[in-house]
LONU-243874 format. One record per residue: residue in one letter; x, y, z of N, C-alpha, C in turn; chain. Coordinates in steps of 0.001 Angstrom, whole numbers, plus 500000, padded with zeros to 6 digits. Layout:
<sites>
<site 'A', <X, Y, Z>, <X, Y, Z>, <X, Y, Z>, 'A'>,
...
</sites>
This chain:
<sites>
<site 'M', <487339, 502561, 498336>, <487153, 502913, 499722>, <486113, 501982, 500325>, 'A'>,
<site 'A', <486624, 500869, 500793>, <485772, 499846, 501383>, <486383, 499383, 502700>, 'A'>,
<site 'Y', <485549, 498851, 503548>, <485964, 498425, 504884>, <487170, 497486, 504831>, 'A'>,
<site 'D', <487126, 496487, 503938>, <488179, 495479, 503910>, <489524, 496015, 503438>, 'A'>,
<site 'K', <489548, 497213, 502868>, <490819, 497841, 502482>, <491403, 498676, 503617>, 'A'>,
<site 'G', <490749, 498661, 504778>, <491292, 499326, 505957>, <491156, 500838, 505952>, 'A'>,
<site 'V', <490188, 501358, 505212>, <490094, 502819, 505101>, <489760, 503493, 506435>, 'A'>,
<site 'Y', <488987, 502829, 507284>, <488710, 503440, 508587>, <489988, 503506, 509428>, 'A'>,
<site 'D', <490788, 502460, 509366>, <492049, 502463, 510116>, <492963, 503576, 509612>, 'A'>,
<site 'L', <493052, 503721, 508307>, <493866, 504791, 507728>, <493307, 506159, 508112>, 'A'>,
<site 'M', <491990, 506280, 508107>, <491336, 507540, 508455>, <491714, 507959, 509882>, 'A'>,
<site 'Y', <491587, 507041, 510837>, <491918, 507364, 512229>, <493413, 507606, 512408>, 'A'>,
<site 'A', <494236, 506792, 511748>, <495688, 506975, 511851>, <496098, 508327, 511290>, 'A'>,
<site 'F', <495555, 508678, 510132>, <495931, 509947, 509523>, <495433, 511123, 510363>, 'A'>,
<site 'Y', <494245, 511012, 510921>, <493737, 512078, 511790>, <494674, 512282, 512991>, 'A'>,
<site 'T', <495154, 511182, 513571>, <496083, 511267, 514700>, <497365, 511982, 514276>, 'A'>,
<site 'I', <497841, 511679, 513077>, <499034, 512352, 512546>, <498753, 513843, 512344>, 'A'>,
<site 'C', <497581, 514171, 511822>, <497221, 515588, 511627>, <497194, 516345, 512946>, 'A'>,
<site 'M', <496755, 515699, 514001>, <496701, 516335, 515310>, <498102, 516705, 515813>, 'A'>,
<site 'K', <499114, 516019, 515305>, <500496, 516298, 515702>, <501110, 517409, 514859>, 'A'>,
<site 'K', <500313, 517984, 513969>, <500730, 519126, 513147>, <501904, 518808, 512219>, 'A'>,
<site 'L', <501990, 517551, 511777>, <503014, 517193, 510797>, <502590, 517713, 509433>, 'A'>,
<site 'N', <503538, 518066, 508626>, <503257, 518596, 507288>, <503017, 517424, 506332>, 'A'>,
<site 'V', <501780, 516983, 506252>, <501427, 515807, 505459>, <500159, 516055, 504657>, 'A'>,
<site 'T', <500027, 515282, 503586>, <498807, 515259, 502789>, <498504, 513804, 502473>, 'A'>,
<site 'L', <497266, 513429, 502601>, <496827, 512078, 502275>, <496160, 512105, 500908>, 'A'>,
<site 'L', <496718, 511344, 499964>, <496103, 511184, 498646>, <495339, 509873, 498647>, 'A'>,
<site 'I', <494062, 509927, 498350>, <493253, 508713, 498298>, <492849, 508482, 496852>, 'A'>,
<site 'V', <493340, 507381, 496289>, <493011, 507012, 494918>, <491917, 505957, 494969>, 'A'>,
<site 'G', <490901, 506137, 494142>, <489819, 505170, 494075>, <488518, 505766, 494566>, 'A'>,
<site 'S', <487521, 504932, 494534>, <486210, 505353, 495018>, <485611, 504172, 495762>, 'A'>,
<site 'G', <484454, 504369, 496296>, <483821, 503277, 497018>, <482733, 503785, 497934>, 'A'>,
<site 'P', <482079, 502856, 498597>, <480887, 503187, 499384>, <481154, 504047, 500616>, 'A'>,
<site 'L', <482382, 504155, 501070>, <482665, 504894, 502305>, <483185, 506305, 502060>, 'A'>,
<site 'K', <483280, 506716, 500815>, <483889, 508011, 500495>, <483238, 509170, 501248>, 'A'>,
<site 'E', <481935, 509272, 501227>, <481249, 510403, 501876>, <481426, 510384, 503392>, 'A'>,
<site 'K', <481421, 509196, 503994>, <481648, 509106, 505444>, <483052, 509586, 505797>, 'A'>,
<site 'I', <484018, 509215, 504976>, <485405, 509613, 505234>, <485555, 511125, 505071>, 'A'>,
<site 'K', <484967, 511672, 504020>, <485011, 513135, 503821>, <484399, 513855, 505015>, 'A'>,
<site 'R', <483252, 513378, 505448>, <482556, 514007, 506570>, <483419, 513932, 507846>, 'A'>,
<site 'F', <484048, 512789, 508085>, <484919, 512612, 509252>, <486011, 513685, 509270>, 'A'>,
<site 'F', <486715, 513844, 508163>, <487805, 514817, 508119>, <487280, 516257, 508173>, 'A'>,
<site 'K', <486158, 516510, 507539>, <485588, 517860, 507556>, <485185, 518254, 508977>, 'A'>,
<site 'E', <484512, 517354, 509695>, <484060, 517640, 511056>, <485231, 517878, 512004>, 'A'>,
<site 'R', <486398, 517350, 511682>, <487563, 517491, 512551>, <488537, 518552, 512066>, 'A'>,
<site 'G', <488155, 519262, 511018>, <488951, 520388, 510551>, <490231, 520039, 509820>, 'A'>,
<site 'C', <490291, 518849, 509250>, <491526, 518512, 508526>, <491243, 517993, 507108>, 'A'>,
<site 'L', <490093, 518360, 506571>, <489774, 517963, 505200>, <490753, 518570, 504201>, 'A'>,
<site 'D', <491338, 519703, 504547>, <492310, 520348, 503656>, <493601, 519536, 503521>, 'A'>,
<site 'K', <493802, 518538, 504363>, <494983, 517671, 504310>, <494721, 516382, 503522>, 'A'>,
<site 'V', <493512, 516225, 502996>, <493127, 514999, 502293>, <492679, 515356, 500884>, 'A'>,
<site 'V', <493230, 514635, 499907>, <492862, 514833, 498503>, <492236, 513542, 497992>, 'A'>,
<site 'F', <490988, 513630, 497569>, <490275, 512484, 497008>, <490427, 512550, 495491>, 'A'>,
<site 'L', <491213, 511654, 494937>, <491507, 511677, 493507>, <490486, 510914, 492668>, 'A'>,
<site 'G', <489691, 510071, 493300>, <488717, 509280, 492558>, <489392, 508148, 491792>, 'A'>,
<site 'A', <488640, 507570, 490872>, <489171, 506482, 490061>, <490136, 507056, 489027>, 'A'>,
<site 'I', <491293, 506446, 488926>, <492338, 506884, 488000>, <492526, 505788, 486953>, 'A'>,
<site 'P', <492579, 506148, 485669>, <492858, 505130, 484648>, <494189, 504437, 484942>, 'A'>,
<site 'Y', <494220, 503131, 484743>, <495397, 502345, 485106>, <496685, 502892, 484496>, 'A'>,
<site 'E', <496619, 503305, 483233>, <497836, 503768, 482559>, <498403, 505046, 483180>, 'A'>,
<site 'Q', <497640, 505724, 484020>, <498127, 506937, 484694>, <498610, 506689, 486133>, 'A'>,
<site 'M', <498454, 505472, 486610>, <498761, 505208, 488013>, <500217, 505457, 488388>, 'A'>,
<site 'K', <501146, 505197, 487488>, <502566, 505410, 487805>, <502798, 506852, 488256>, 'A'>,
<site 'K', <502136, 507781, 487605>, <502272, 509197, 487974>, <501835, 509428, 489424>, 'A'>,
<site 'Y', <500770, 508768, 489844>, <500258, 508972, 491197>, <501101, 508240, 492245>, 'A'>,
<site 'Y', <501614, 507054, 491895>, <502556, 506399, 492810>, <503748, 507331, 493050>, 'A'>,
<site 'N', <504221, 507961, 491985>, <505412, 508801, 492094>, <505154, 510140, 492774>, 'A'>,
<site 'L', <503913, 510519, 492953>, <503596, 511708, 493748>, <503774, 511442, 495241>, 'A'>,
<site 'A', <503661, 510188, 495608>, <503641, 509814, 497023>, <505042, 509597, 497571>, 'A'>,
<site 'D', <505167, 509780, 498875>, <506389, 509420, 499586>, <506258, 508031, 500207>, 'A'>,
<site 'I', <505021, 507632, 500501>, <504727, 506360, 501173>, <503471, 505789, 500524>, 'A'>,
<site 'F', <503439, 504468, 500360>, <502217, 503799, 499902>, <501626, 503041, 501083>, 'A'>,
<site 'C', <500349, 503282, 501343>, <499688, 502643, 502485>, <498377, 502002, 502044>, 'A'>,
<site 'L', <498252, 500717, 502324>, <496995, 499987, 502112>, <496846, 499027, 503288>, 'A'>,
<site 'P', <496173, 499475, 504349>, <496093, 498677, 505580>, <494924, 497687, 505568>, 'A'>,
<site 'S', <494980, 496737, 504667>, <493879, 495781, 504505>, <493521, 495081, 505802>, 'A'>,
<site 'R', <492261, 494708, 505875>, <491724, 493935, 506991>, <491209, 492618, 506438>, 'A'>,
<site 'F', <491044, 491661, 507307>, <490383, 490441, 506852>, <488922, 490491, 507293>, 'A'>,
<site 'T', <488088, 489821, 506538>, <486685, 489676, 506910>, <486420, 488184, 507037>, 'A'>,
<site 'K', <485217, 487835, 507330>, <484864, 486422, 507484>, <485169, 485625, 506218>, 'A'>,
<site 'Y', <485046, 486266, 505058>, <485193, 485549, 503793>, <486346, 486024, 502919>, 'A'>,
<site 'W', <487174, 486941, 503403>, <488187, 487511, 502509>, <489394, 488011, 503281>, 'A'>,
<site 'Q', <490560, 487882, 502653>, <491752, 488617, 503072>, <492608, 488865, 501839>, 'A'>,
<site 'E', <493391, 489936, 501908>, <494176, 490390, 500753>, <495053, 489275, 500212>, 'A'>,
<site 'Q', <494999, 489111, 498915>, <495860, 488133, 498257>, <497073, 488845, 497673>, 'A'>,
<site 'F', <497478, 488516, 496473>, <498727, 489047, 495939>, <498771, 490572, 495991>, 'A'>,
<site 'G', <497796, 491252, 495503>, <497781, 492709, 495564>, <498787, 493352, 494635>, 'A'>,
<site 'F', <498440, 493480, 493364>, <499334, 494097, 492388>, <499754, 495499, 492801>, 'A'>,
<site 'V', <498905, 496205, 493541>, <499253, 497574, 493935>, <500527, 497620, 494766>, 'A'>,
<site 'F', <500772, 496583, 495544>, <502010, 496552, 496332>, <503218, 496452, 495408>, 'A'>,
<site 'A', <503162, 495536, 494456>, <504274, 495372, 493503>, <504456, 496635, 492671>, 'A'>,
<site 'E', <503360, 497266, 492283>, <503456, 498494, 491489>, <504090, 499622, 492299>, 'A'>,
<site 'A', <503656, 499797, 493534>, <504229, 500844, 494383>, <505704, 500558, 494654>, 'A'>,
<site 'M', <506036, 499301, 494897>, <507428, 498934, 495136>, <508271, 499199, 493892>, 'A'>,
<site 'S', <507724, 498939, 492697>, <508496, 499184, 491476>, <508768, 500672, 491288>, 'A'>,
<site 'C', <507969, 501531, 491924>, <508193, 502980, 491896>, <509029, 503436, 493096>, 'A'>,
<site 'A', <509625, 502481, 493793>, <510520, 502747, 494935>, <509808, 503431, 496100>, 'A'>,
<site 'K', <508560, 503044, 496327>, <507817, 503593, 497462>, <507834, 502614, 498625>, 'A'>,
<site 'P', <508164, 503084, 499828>, <508074, 502208, 500985>, <506603, 501904, 501256>, 'A'>,
<site 'I', <506357, 500724, 501770>, <504995, 500247, 501989>, <504672, 500265, 503476>, 'A'>,
<site 'V', <503452, 500665, 503794>, <502896, 500451, 505126>, <501608, 499671, 504909>, 'A'>,
<site 'S', <501543, 498491, 505513>, <500363, 497654, 505341>, <500207, 496758, 506565>, 'A'>,
<site 'T', <499438, 495705, 506381>, <499097, 494824, 507494>, <499628, 493415, 507248>, 'A'>,
<site 'R', <499749, 492680, 508330>, <500228, 491294, 508273>, <499044, 490353, 508094>, 'A'>,
<site 'I', <498498, 490343, 506883>, <497421, 489390, 506575>, <497596, 488882, 505149>, 'A'>,
<site 'G', <496975, 487747, 504879>, <496983, 487193, 503529>, <498381, 487075, 502980>, 'A'>,
<site 'A', <498538, 487449, 501719>, <499825, 487349, 501030>, <500675, 488612, 501173>, 'A'>,
<site 'I', <500184, 489609, 501872>, <500910, 490876, 501974>, <502336, 490686, 502509>, 'A'>,
<site 'P', <502542, 489942, 503596>, <503925, 489790, 504085>, <504864, 489157, 503055>, 'A'>,
<site 'E', <504363, 488215, 502250>, <505208, 487584, 501238>, <505523, 488537, 500097>, 'A'>,
<site 'V', <504584, 489383, 499740>, <504810, 490335, 498650>, <505736, 491456, 499113>, 'A'>,
<site 'V', <505450, 492043, 500244>, <506187, 493219, 500724>, <507538, 492841, 501336>, 'A'>,
<site 'A', <507584, 491790, 502111>, <508801, 491328, 502790>, <509471, 492486, 503534>, 'A'>,
<site 'D', <510732, 492784, 503212>, <511480, 493805, 503956>, <511431, 495177, 503286>, 'A'>,
<site 'A', <510433, 495386, 502423>, <510300, 496662, 501709>, <509290, 497594, 502373>, 'A'>,
<site 'G', <508880, 497245, 503573>, <507900, 498096, 504225>, <507742, 497766, 505695>, 'A'>,
<site 'L', <506809, 498458, 506315>, <506466, 498236, 507712>, <505071, 497625, 507751>, 'A'>,
<site 'L', <504953, 496482, 508418>, <503674, 495785, 508507>, <503176, 495825, 509937>, 'A'>,
<site 'V', <501876, 496067, 510070>, <501259, 496203, 511383>, <500100, 495215, 511505>, 'A'>,
<site 'S', <499572, 495102, 512700>, <498421, 494232, 512932>, <497194, 494818, 512254>, 'A'>,
<site 'P', <496410, 493990, 511571>, <495199, 494509, 510934>, <494222, 495051, 511980>, 'A'>,
<site 'G', <493607, 496178, 511651>, <492616, 496763, 512534>, <493182, 497594, 513671>, 'A'>,
<site 'N', <494499, 497756, 513731>, <495121, 498506, 514822>, <495603, 499860, 514284>, 'A'>,
<site 'F', <494728, 500867, 514378>, <495088, 502166, 513798>, <496233, 502849, 514545>, 'A'>,
<site 'L', <496446, 502510, 515810>, <497563, 503109, 516546>, <498902, 502579, 516041>, 'A'>,
<site 'E', <498982, 501281, 515758>, <500193, 500728, 515152>, <500400, 501333, 513762>, 'A'>,
<site 'L', <499301, 501465, 513018>, <499371, 502042, 511678>, <499888, 503475, 511750>, 'A'>,
<site 'E', <499356, 504252, 512665>, <499802, 505645, 512837>, <501279, 505692, 513186>, 'A'>,
<site 'S', <501725, 504806, 514060>, <503123, 504784, 514468>, <504041, 504442, 513285>, 'A'>,
<site 'A', <503645, 503463, 512470>, <504449, 503083, 511301>, <504511, 504229, 510296>, 'A'>,
<site 'L', <503370, 504852, 510048>, <503353, 505990, 509122>, <504208, 507132, 509642>, 'A'>,
<site 'E', <504063, 507446, 510922>, <504840, 508537, 511501>, <506340, 508235, 511438>, 'A'>,
<site 'T', <506705, 507000, 511683>, <508120, 506611, 511586>, <508667, 506952, 510208>, 'A'>,
<site 'L', <507926, 506583, 509160>, <508389, 506853, 507799>, <508298, 508333, 507432>, 'A'>,
<site 'I', <507290, 509014, 507920>, <507167, 510447, 507644>, <508388, 511187, 508181>, 'A'>,
<site 'L', <508826, 510802, 509368>, <509917, 511510, 510036>, <511316, 511020, 509647>, 'A'>,
<site 'D', <511406, 509882, 508972>, <512712, 509305, 508675>, <512907, 509119, 507166>, 'A'>,
<site 'E', <513415, 510144, 506521>, <513622, 510107, 505065>, <514586, 508987, 504661>, 'A'>,
<site 'N', <515618, 508750, 505471>, <516574, 507686, 505137>, <515911, 506316, 505138>, 'A'>,
<site 'L', <515043, 506067, 506099>, <514330, 504790, 506138>, <513380, 504671, 504948>, 'A'>,
<site 'R', <512711, 505772, 504604>, <511839, 505750, 503413>, <512634, 505353, 502185>, 'A'>,
<site 'K', <513801, 505962, 502007>, <514644, 505655, 500840>, <515125, 504213, 500870>, 'A'>,
<site 'L', <515564, 503745, 502026>, <516055, 502372, 502157>, <514955, 501371, 501788>, 'A'>,
<site 'L', <513781, 501531, 502386>, <512688, 500600, 502109>, <512222, 500716, 500656>, 'A'>,
<site 'G', <512207, 501930, 500124>, <511826, 502126, 498724>, <512786, 501437, 497775>, 'A'>,
<site 'E', <514091, 501548, 498058>, <515099, 500886, 497214>, <514982, 499371, 497310>, 'A'>,
<site 'R', <514776, 498864, 498523>, <514576, 497415, 498695>, <513364, 496955, 497892>, 'A'>,
<site 'G', <512296, 497720, 497981>, <511073, 497368, 497272>, <511271, 497355, 495769>, 'A'>,
<site 'R', <511957, 498348, 495260>, <512199, 498399, 493812>, <513013, 497188, 493354>, 'A'>,
<site 'R', <514085, 496871, 494086>, <514883, 495690, 493730>, <514029, 494416, 493786>, 'A'>,
<site 'R', <513205, 494310, 494811>, <512343, 493128, 494981>, <511327, 493039, 493847>, 'A'>,
<site 'A', <510721, 494155, 493503>, <509717, 494163, 492437>, <510333, 493761, 491102>, 'A'>,
<site 'I', <511510, 494277, 490813>, <512186, 493932, 489554>, <512570, 492455, 489548>, 'A'>,
<site 'K', <513105, 491984, 490657>, <513567, 490596, 490727>, <512416, 489595, 490663>, 'A'>,
<site 'L', <511323, 489882, 491364>, <510255, 488888, 491500>, <509005, 489143, 490662>, 'A'>,
<site 'F', <508703, 490400, 490371>, <507396, 490702, 489795>, <507432, 491338, 488409>, 'A'>,
<site 'S', <508610, 491515, 487830>, <508685, 492130, 486510>, <508239, 491139, 485435>, 'A'>,
<site 'I', <507970, 491640, 484268>, <507574, 490788, 483142>, <508670, 489775, 482843>, 'A'>,
<site 'N', <509921, 490220, 482867>, <511034, 489308, 482584>, <511114, 488181, 483601>, 'A'>,
<site 'S', <511000, 488515, 484882>, <511096, 487464, 485896>, <509908, 486516, 485802>, 'A'>,
<site 'A', <508737, 487029, 485475>, <507564, 486162, 485302>, <507771, 485225, 484111>, 'A'>,
<site 'A', <508316, 485741, 483025>, <508562, 484913, 481838>, <509591, 483828, 482140>, 'A'>,
<site 'I', <510645, 484181, 482859>, <511668, 483197, 483219>, <511069, 482112, 484111>, 'A'>,
<site 'G', <510279, 482533, 485074>, <509628, 481574, 485972>, <508684, 480642, 485231>, 'A'>,
<site 'R', <507903, 481194, 484332>, <506973, 480385, 483547>, <507735, 479411, 482649>, 'A'>,
<site 'D', <508829, 479885, 482064>, <509653, 479032, 481218>, <510189, 477841, 482018>, 'A'>,
<site 'K', <510637, 478076, 483234>, <511138, 476988, 484087>, <510045, 475958, 484368>, 'A'>,
<site 'V', <508844, 476441, 484629>, <507725, 475529, 484899>, <507424, 474697, 483657>, 'A'>,
<site 'Y', <507343, 475336, 482499>, <507052, 474604, 481256>, <508126, 473559, 480968>, 'A'>,
<site 'R', <509384, 473929, 481141>, <510480, 472987, 480887>, <510412, 471787, 481843>, 'A'>,
<site 'K', <510065, 472050, 483091>, <509937, 470965, 484061>, <508793, 470036, 483662>, 'A'>,
<site 'V', <507681, 470598, 483270>, <506528, 469783, 482854>, <506914, 468931, 481657>, 'A'>,
<site 'L', <507604, 469510, 480680>, <508025, 468763, 479502>, <508996, 467635, 479869>, 'A'>,
<site 'R', <509938, 467923, 480783>, <510875, 466879, 481228>, <510117, 465752, 481918>, 'A'>,
<site 'D', <509165, 466111, 482763>, <508399, 465099, 483492>, <507553, 464250, 482561>, 'A'>,
<site 'L', <507079, 464817, 481467>, <506281, 464076, 480492>, <507123, 463071, 479723>, 'A'>,
<site 'K', <508412, 463372, 479543>, <509291, 462460, 478815>, <509635, 461337, 479719>, 'A'>,
</sites>
């Protein structure tokens, strides 16, 4: 829970969704310096009961938590010195057939492609709209989740990585001859 992961944007977007009385729960995995501020924000607005703070989860258990979710959201922001790079969490969520909601920065658009909805970084209203679209449209969630799973298997699986690495090694060997 850090600024550059877009937690404030998610906080405001989710609060806006809660105000619309949609039947939703926000699961937050991880920890970080903003946890208490986020808890206080939701408590003061009467919707802390809609947010579950799971804390740090051992990596080997993450698949279970991806599969609890209907949507995976990581609305990263850029800072003066950083923007999201590959982001294994996107590939992992996609491999669990979860539609993605994120931002158009760094490598996120290349990783997610057509498996999710991407919004402008720092725009919680766009984020809220994308989340609400997926919350209300089960068919779109399934479509994007299926696209993501196919993409993750094709591009990010161990087999595809091994094949890609093999091609690079063979090319290097040919070039050396």
